[in-house]
C-alpha positions in Angstrom: -0.1 0.1 0.0 1.6 3.4 -1.0 1.4 6.7 0.7 2.0 10.1 -0.9 2.7 12.4 1.7 2.2 15.2 -0.2 -1.5 14.9 0.8 -0.6 15.3 4.3 -0.1 18.8 6.1 1.5 18.9 9.2 0.2 21.7 11.8 1.5 23.3 15.0 -1.1 24.8 17.9 0.6 27.2 20.0 4.4 28.2 20.3 7.1 26.0 20.8 8.9 26.2 24.3 12.7 26.3 24.7 12.6 22.4 26.1 11.1 21.6 23.1 13.7 23.7 20.8 12.0 26.8 20.3 12.3 30.3 21.5 8.8 30.5 23.5 8.2 33.7 21.4 5.5 34.4 18.7 7.2 37.5 17.2 10.3 39.2 16.9 10.7 42.9 16.2 13.2 43.7 13.2 16.8 44.0 15.3 15.9 42.1 18.3 18.9 40.4 19.8 18.1 36.8 21.9 19.7 36.1 24.9 19.7 32.4 26.7 17.1 32.2 30.2 17.3 29.0 31.2 14.2 26.8 30.4 12.0 30.0 30.3 11.4 32.0 27.1 14.3 33.3 25.3 14.9 36.9 26.3 15.0 39.7 23.9 16.9 43.2 23.5 15.1 45.4 21.2 17.0 47.9 19.3 18.0 51.5 20.8 19.3 54.8 19.8 22.7 54.8 17.7 25.8 55.0 20.1 25.1 52.5 22.5 26.8 49.3 22.7 26.1 45.9 24.3 27.2 45.4 27.8 27.6 42.3 30.3 26.3 42.6 33.7 28.0 39.7 35.0 27.6 36.1 35.2 24.2 34.3 34.4 22.7 38.2 34.3 21.0 39.5 31.4 23.1 41.7 29.1 22.2 45.1 28.5 22.5 48.1 26.2 24.4 51.0 27.5 27.0 54.2 26.9 29.1 53.8 30.2 31.9 51.2 29.5 33.7 51.8 32.6 37.0 52.1 31.4 40.3 54.1 32.7 42.0 53.5 29.5 40.9 53.6 25.9 42.8 52.7 22.7 41.1 54.0 19.6 42.5 52.1 16.5 42.0 51.7 13.0 40.8 55.0 11.4 43.6 57.4 10.9 44.0 60.8 9.1 43.2 64.8 9.3 40.4 65.3 12.0 39.6 61.9 13.1 37.8 62.7 16.6 37.0 60.9 19.5 33.7 61.7 21.0 33.5 60.8 25.0 30.1 60.2 27.1 30.5 60.5 30.6 28.9 58.1 33.5 26.3 61.4 34.0 25.6 61.8 30.4 27.5 64.6 29.3 29.2 64.7 26.0 31.7 66.4 23.8 35.0 65.7 21.6 37.6 65.1 24.2 40.5 64.5 21.4 40.6 66.0 17.8 43.7 64.7 16.0 44.5 66.5 12.8 48.0 67.0 11.3 50.6 66.7 13.7 54.3 67.3 13.7 56.7 64.1 14.2 57.4 63.6 18.2 54.5 65.3 19.3 52.2 63.7 22.4 48.8 64.2 23.4 48.4 67.0 26.3 45.4 67.1 28.4 44.5 70.4 29.7 42.7 71.7 32.9 39.2 71.4 31.2 40.0 67.9 30.0 40.3 69.0 26.4 43.3 66.6 24.7 45.3 68.0 22.2 48.8 67.5 20.2 51.4 69.5 21.6 55.3 69.2 21.6 56.7 67.7 24.9 58.1 70.3 27.6 59.3 69.4 31.1 60.2 71.9 33.8 62.8 70.0 35.3 64.8 67.2 34.0 63.1 63.9 34.5 64.3 61.7 37.3 65.4 58.4 37.4 62.1 56.7 38.7 59.9 58.3 35.7 62.5 56.9 33.0 64.8 59.6 32.8 68.5 60.1 34.5 68.0 63.5 36.6 70.3 65.3 34.4 70.0 68.4 32.5 73.2 68.6 30.5 76.5 66.8 29.4 79.7 67.0 27.6 80.6 64.6 24.8 82.3 61.9 25.8 81.4 61.6 29.3 79.9 58.7 30.8 76.3 58.4 33.3 76.9 57.1 36.8 74.1 56.8 39.4 74.2 59.0 42.2 71.1 58.3 44.1 67.6 56.8 43.5 66.4 59.8 41.9 69.6 60.7 40.0 72.2 60.4 37.9 75.2 62.3 36.5 77.2 62.6 33.4 81.0 63.1 34.3 84.6 62.2 33.1 86.1 59.5 35.0 88.5 60.9 37.5 92.5 59.9 36.5 95.7 61.3 35.8 99.1 60.9 34.8 101.8 62.8 36.4 105.5 63.3 36.0 108.4 65.3 36.8 109.8 67.5 34.5 113.5 66.7 35.6 115.5 64.0 36.9 115.1 63.6 40.8 118.2 62.7 43.1 117.6 60.3 45.8 119.6 59.9 48.9 121.1 56.0 49.5 119.3 53.4 51.3 116.4 55.8 52.1 112.6 55.3 51.1 112.1 58.1 49.2 108.7 59.6 48.1 108.8 60.9 44.6 107.4 64.1 43.3 106.0 65.3 40.1 105.7 68.7 39.0 103.8 68.3 35.6 100.8 66.5 34.1 99.9 64.1 30.9 96.2 64.8 32.2 94.3 65.1 35.3 90.6 65.3 35.4 88.8 65.5 38.7 91.6 67.4 40.4 93.4 63.9 41.0 96.7 65.9 41.3 98.0 69.4 42.2 101.3 70.8 40.8 102.0 73.0 43.6 100.9 71.0 46.6 101.6 67.6 48.1 103.1 66.9 44.6 103.6 63.5 45.3 100.3 62.6 45.6 97.4 61.2 43.5 94.1 61.6 45.5 90.8 59.8 44.7 88.2 62.6 44.7 85.3 59.8 44.6 85.3 56.2 45.6 85.8 53.3 43.3 88.1 51.1 41.9 91.3 52.8 40.4 94.4 51.3 38.4 97.4 52.6 39.8 100.9 52.4 38.1 104.5 54.1 38.5 107.7 53.7 36.5 111.3 54.9 37.1 115.0 54.3 35.8 118.0 54.9 37.4 120.7 57.2 35.8 123.6 54.8 36.9 124.1 51.2 38.0 122.6 50.2 41.1 124.1 46.9 42.8 122.0 45.9 45.6 118.2 45.5 46.1 116.4 48.3 44.3 112.8 48.6 45.5 109.4 50.7 44.8 106.2 50.6 46.1 102.7 52.1 46.2 101.3 53.5 49.5 98.4 54.5 50.9 97.9 57.1 53.2 101.3 57.6 54.0 101.6 54.1 55.8 100.0 51.0 53.7 101.6 49.3 51.1 99.3 48.3 47.9 102.1 46.8 45.8 105.9 46.3 45.8 108.3 45.3 43.2 112.3 45.3 43.4 115.5 45.1 40.9 118.3 42.9 42.2 120.9 45.3 40.5 124.4 45.0 39.8 127.4 47.0 39.4 127.1 47.5 35.4 123.1 47.3 35.0 120.9 50.2 35.9 118.0 49.7 37.6 114.3 49.7 36.0 111.5 49.8 38.1 107.8 49.3 37.0 104.9 48.2 39.3 101.1 48.5 38.6 97.8 47.5 40.8 94.0 48.0 41.2 92.5 49.0 44.4 89.3 50.2 45.9 89.6 53.9 47.0 87.5 55.9 49.4 87.0 59.5 48.6 89.8 61.6 50.0 92.3 58.5 49.9 95.7 59.2 48.2 98.3 57.2 47.0 102.5 57.8 46.7 105.3 56.0 44.8 108.2 55.4 47.3 111.6 54.2 45.8 114.5 52.8 47.7 118.1 52.7 46.1 121.2 51.3 48.1 123.9 52.9 45.9 126.6 54.6 48.0 126.5 58.4 47.7 122.9 58.3 46.3 121.6 58.0 42.7 119.4 59.5 40.6 116.3 58.8 38.6 116.4 60.1 35.1 113.6 62.0 32.9 113.4 60.0 29.9 110.6 61.0 27.3 107.3 59.7 28.7 108.3 56.7 30.8 110.4 57.9 33.5 109.6 59.1 36.1 106.0 59.1 35.6 102.7 57.9 38.0 99.1 57.4 36.8 95.8 56.3 38.8 92.4 55.8 36.7 88.7 55.2 38.2 87.6 52.3 36.4 84.2 51.6 38.3 82.3 52.2 41.6 
């Protein structure tokens, strides 16, 4: 027995509920949005005025249209070009053009005026930007200077302290007596490390840090016996020592260097000892004798 389904019409009476796969609704205005509502009828949001957006009201709570996004930061992307504008609507419903971005100059930033208006402007600072704000706290520098921190808020540009000094004439050294070498001339002197008029034997640390210290001397005649030179700290503490076991036919060559951490105000001297009877002389030759140097290399 054949069946022709075209002869039958399936009809429904009433509205199909959500548990049966429907919405529970019998009409939907144009533009209406639907949202879940458990087993009850599907919820609806009808259209509203232009400019409002769909806002979440929390978990398991129906959404709603609104204008207050509750944002403290708003990033606008996409549209570029002259006179691109952003209109901000406050929680109280006040509106206004908060920002008008037109043709701008490279390097300009957004500036907020007292009335809340935001415009493009050149960045100006009333004082040097401090370290916690991403700056240095320094307002100027000279080519070749380095930047070092001074405290939690500022850093400073400076030329690292250091000096190399020499004596312009040969130096007479008495026999078998520790003698502090003096220096009347400077090859360079950064940070007032040396003076050619007061305590000319000293190289003084103007700031704390690690310093490289060196001294060089050559005798004018043969030096039989043990010839020594040391670098002395603050008139008493030996930091480095060298010796040359001389002969009656060979001049003494003494060269010494060390690395040491000095406090601000510490000073060092080069002390020489020559046992030759009748005394001797440290020769002044070129750029290497007698020479004394100290250079800051780090904190």
